[in-house]
N, C-alpha and C positions, 0 to 999 in steps of 0.2 A: 503494499499499500504506499509506503514511504517513497519507494522508487517511482511508483506511478504518480504520486503527487509532484515529485521533483521533475518528472518528465513533462506533466501538464504545465507546471510553473515555468519550465525552460521554454516549452512551446509558446506560452503566452508572451514570455519576454522577447522571443524572436519576432512574433507577430507585431507586438508593440513597437519593437525596434525597426521593423520594416515600414510600419505606418509612419512612424516619426521620420524615418529616412525619406519616405515618399513625400511627406509634408514638407520637409526641409528642402528637398529638390525642387519642389513646386514654388516655395517661397524665394528660392535662390534665383528663379527666373527674373524676379522683379528686383533683387538685391544687387545685381551686377551694376557698378557705378557707371561704366559706359553707356549702358542701355538707359540707366536713370537719367543721365544728363542729356542724351538724345531725346528721351521723352519730355524732359523739361523744356528743351529747345522747341520741340514741335507743339507742346502745349501753349508756350508763349505765342508762337506763330499763328496756331489755331484760334486762340482767344482774340488776338489782334485782327485777323481776317474776319472772324465772326462779328466782333463789334463794328468793324469797318463796313461791312456789307449791311449789317442790321441798321446802322445809322443812315446809310444812303437809301436803303429800301424804305425806311420809315419817313424820311424827310423830303424824298423827290417823288414826282408823279411816276406812274408805272411806266409810261413811255420813256422818260428820261432814264429811269433805273434799268429799263430793258435795254436801251442803247448801251449803258455802261456794262450791262451783263454780257452783251454780245462781245464787247471789246475784251472782257475778262476771259470768256471762253476761248476767244481766239488766241489770246496770250498763252493760256495754258495748253492749248493745242500745239503751239509752237515749241513750248518748253518740253512737251512730251516727245516731240520728234527730236529735239536736241539731245534729250536724255538717252534716246535709242541710239543715235548716231555717235554721241560723244561720252556721256557720263557713264552708262552701263558698261561699255567696253573699257573705258578708263579705269573703273573700279576693280574690274576682273583682272586686268593686265598689270596693274601696279599694286598688287596686294601686299607687298612688303616694301620697306624703305629703299632697299638696294635697287629694285625694279624701278622705283619712282625716281630715284636719283639718276638713273641711266636714261630714262625715257621721258622724264618730265618736260624738257624743253620741246621735244617733239610733239607731245600731246598739247602743250599750249599753242604752238603753231597750228596744229590741226584744228583745235577749238576755234581759233580766229578764222581759219579758212571756212569752216562750216557756218559760223555766224555770218560771214560775208556773203556766202552763197544763199542762205536762207533770206537775208535781207533783200538781196537783188531780186529773188524770186518773188517775194511777197509785194514788193513795191511795184513790180511789173504787173502782178495779178491785180493790184489795186487800180493801176492805170488802165488796164484792160477793161475792168468792171465798170469804170467811170466812162469809158469810151463806148463800150457796147451797150450798156444799160443805164441811160441818162437819169431814169427814175430811181436807180439804185445807188445814188451817191452816198447814202448812209451806210451801206454795206462796204463800199470802198473806204469810206472814212473809218469804219471799225477795222478793217484790214490794215490801214496805215497805223492806227493807234496801237494795235496788237503787235505790229512789227516793232515799233519804237519801244514798247514795253519789253519785248523779247530780249533786246540787246543787252541791257543791264541785268535782266532777270536770268538769262542763260549764263552769263559770265558769273553771276553770283553763285549759281548752282555748281558750275565747274569748280570754283575757288572754295565752296563750301565742302565739296566732296574731297578736295585736296586736303583740307584742314583735317577731316575725318581720317583720311588715309595716314596722315602723320600724327594722329592722336592729339591734335591741338583743339581740345573741346573748348577752351576759353575763346578761341577765334569764332567758333561756331555760335556760342552763346552772345558774344559781343555783336556780331553781325545781326543776330536776331533782334537783340535790343535796339540797335540803330534803326532797322527796318520797322519795328513796332512803334517807336516814337514818332518817326517821320510820317508813317502812314496815318496815324490817328490824328496828328496835326493837320495833315492834308484834308482828312475827312471834315474836321471842324471848319476849316477855311472854305471848303466847298459849300457846306451848309450855311455857313454865315453869309456867303456872297451869292448863294443860290446858283451855282455854276457847276455842272457835273464835269466840265472839262478840268476843273481844279482838282477833283478827285483823281482823274487820271494822271494829272501832273504830279500829285502826291505819291501815287503808286510807283511812277517812274523814278522820282527822286528817292524814294525809300529803297527800292531795288539797287539803285546806283550806290547809295551810301553803304549798304550792306555788301556789295561787291567790293567796294574800296577797302572796307574794314577787313574782309577776309584776305584780300590780296596783300594788304599791308602786314597782316600777322603771319602770313605763310612765307614771306620773303626770307625769314631766318633760316628756313630749310634749304640748304644748298643742293643744287643740282648741277650735273655735268654740263659744260659749255657746249659739247658735241651734241648734234641732233641728226636725225636720220632724214634724208630727203623725203619731202611729202609724197612725191609721185611713187617711190618705192614703198613708203609706209602704208599708203592707202592700197596700193596694188597687192601687197602681201595680205591684206585683210579685205579685200573687195567682196568676197563671198559673205563673210560675216557681217559686214557693214550693209550689203545689199539686203540680206534677209532680215537684219535688225531693223533697217528702215521700212522694208515692206510690212514687218510685223507691227511697227509703231504706227504706220498709216492705217493698217487694218484695225488695230487697237483703238485708234481714234474714231474708226467707223462706228464703234458702239460706246464711245465715251464723250468725245467733243463734238462729233458730227451731228448727233441727234439734236442737241440744242440749237445748232446752226440751222439744221432742217426746220425745226420749230420757229426759229426767227423768220426764215423765209415764208413759211406756209401759213403762220398764225400771227406774226408780228411781234413787235417788242414787248406788248402787254403779257403775251403768253410766256415768253422767255423770262420775263420778270418773275412770274410765279414760279417757274422751274427753278430760278437761281435762288429766289427767297426761301423757298422750302429746302433747297440743297444745303443752304448755310447751316441748317440745324445738324446735318449729319457730316459736315466738314470735320469736326473733331475725330471721327472714325477714320476718315481717309488720312488725316494727319498722323494718327496713331500708327496706321500702317506704314507710313513713310518713316516714322521714327524708328520702328522695329526693324524695318528694311535697311535703314541706313547702316546698322552695325550688325545685323544677323546675316546679310548677304556676304560681307567679308568673312565672317566666321563659318558660313556654310563652305566657302571656298577652302578655308583652312581645314575643315572637317573632312572634305573631299580628299584632300591631299594626305591626311593623317589616317583616315579609317575607310575611305571608299564611299560609294554612293549611299550605302545604307546609313552610314553616320552622317553624311550630309543631309539625308532626308529627315533624320531624326532631329536634327538641329532645327530645321525648318519647321517641323511639326511642333516643337516647343515654342517657337516664335508665334505659330498659328494659335496655340493655346493661350498664350499671353494676350494676344489680341482679342480673343473671344471673351476672356475674363474681364479686360478693360472696357469693352464695348457694351457688355450686357447691360450695365446700369443705365447707359444712354438709350438703348433700345427700349427698355422697359418704361422710362419716363415719357419718351416721345410717344410710344405706342399707347400708353394709358391716357395720356392728357394732350393730345394733339391740338384740339380746339382751344383749350385754356392757354397753351404755350403760344399759339399763333396771335391770340387776342392780346396776351400780355406783351409780346414782342412788337407786333405790328399794328395793334389796334383792329380797325375793320378793313385795312387795306387788303389783306390776303385771307379772307374768311374761307375761301374755297380750297385752302391748302391742306386739309386733313388727309384726303386720299394720297396726294403726292408724298406726303410724310411717310405713310405706311409703304409706299413703293420704294422710297430711299432707304427704308430699314431693310427691305428685301434685297436691294442692291448691295448694301454693305455686307450682308450675311453671304451672299453668293460670291463677292469679291474676295473676302477673306478665305473662303473655302478653296478658291482657285490659286490662292498665293503659293503654297508649298510646291505644287507641281509645276507651275509656270517658272518659278524662281529656280527650281532645280534644273530645268532644261537650258535656262540661261547660263547657270553656273558650269553646265557641262559643255557650254559653248555650242549648243544645238539650237540657235534661234530659228532656224528653218522649220523645226518641228512645232514650235509655238507659232510661227508665222503662217503656216498653212491653216492651222486652226482658226487663227484670228482673222484670216481672209473671209472663211466661211461666216464667222461670227459677225464680221463687219457687214457683209452683204445682207445677212438675215436681219441685222439690226436696222439697216436702212430700209429694207422692205417693210419691216414692221412699223417703222416710223412714218413712211409715205402712206401706208395702209390705214393707220389708226389716228394720226395727228388731226386730220380734217374732222374727225368725229370726237376725239377725246382730248385734243389740245395737249397740254403738258403732260397729262397721264399717258398719252399714246408715245411721247418721246421717252418717258421713263420705262415703258414697256420695251422699247427698242433696246435701251441701255441693259436692262435685266436679261433679256434674251440673249444678247451678244455675250454677256459675262457668263451665263449658264453654259452656252455652247462652247466658249473658248476654254472655260475651266475644265469641262468634261473631256475635251479633246486632249488637253494637256496631260490629265491623269492618264488617259488611255495610252498616249505615246510614252509617257515616262515609264509605265509599267512594261510595256513592250521593250523599251530601251533597257531596263534592268534585267529582264528576262534573257535577252540576247546577250548582255554583258555576262550574266552568271553561266549561261550555256557555253559561251566562248572560253571562259575560265576553266570550265569543268573538263574540256575535250582534252588538253594535255595531261590532266590527271589521269583520265581514263585510259588514255594510250599508254601512259607510263605504267 
């Protein structure tokens, strides 16, 4: 009996220890200082953008706020393309300090090249729109505004990622603080003088100040004077850049293109509703970016240290963190949509409850897609993501065109959600096939031996 009691007592201790260990591991996901500072930065940016958009939506007519929202959407569309062509490959190829020192100057020159090409193409598109569609001058104006915002915004994102690569978290936080202060001052000035263009000017100045702050703090990190000729640099990565770009264009087919279709088909008022309700779920998107900022490089290191399985487990941990942090936001928005809209906007967007429910569905689907899509990028297989995103982008555009005339902003949201669901499912399927192929290839030499 004594032995049995000791056995039971020992087993209980093991179970308790394992539970404690599991709880400790779970809490450790949030205790990491690097992840914590990243979340702090993104919370600051999220709160600032939320207040900025809230103030503009509350104080300007729907038509004026709708025009600003179109510029905002175009700005983030260009940032997304820049991220695909520059930021994501930069993060993957400069994962440690030695690589960054060797290739840093080449990446800086490549970044300037991409920004120059983007600017020239966008200004040409704006001129073409103004010439071919005289009544669509407001869309040409949106294009020019988005292009001017893109230049400091993309340069800041490149320098921000550089700060993260070298572990200079102070630079990241200082840039975020500069951006936040200037953006809110710009909103106050725009409201006081009742001029929406001053809000756009404040956004440009905020992005410029953040870019200069990051650049100045990064200068202490020395890089080699030598650089690779851009023709050779781009030529060696032509396939990767091409598929990354195709993937980004398709990705925007179900992210930034739906609100642009909404703007054209339903006008600025409809896109104002889309953007006003989107503001409530912005914290969730920002949390995804915060986790991705530091967990993507960790996934690369996990791949090098433990293979694909270890990499995917690292990304699943990040996904769990996202779900835990987003759950309270989903609950509050889902239970009290009318009350929150009335509290924030008064009676301006009383028709926003259904869009809020759809934005919650969007955030759930996008988080579920995160580990598989990121895994394929880390494995340098953007073509696998890209093919799925092409189908997802086409499906999203079809859904938007079919539903926006009847459902307005809700139709655009259905297009966004359908695109994310299709793209995420495709990526999981392709990643599973890739893992099976990898394991079968590894097993063949063992079997023959």
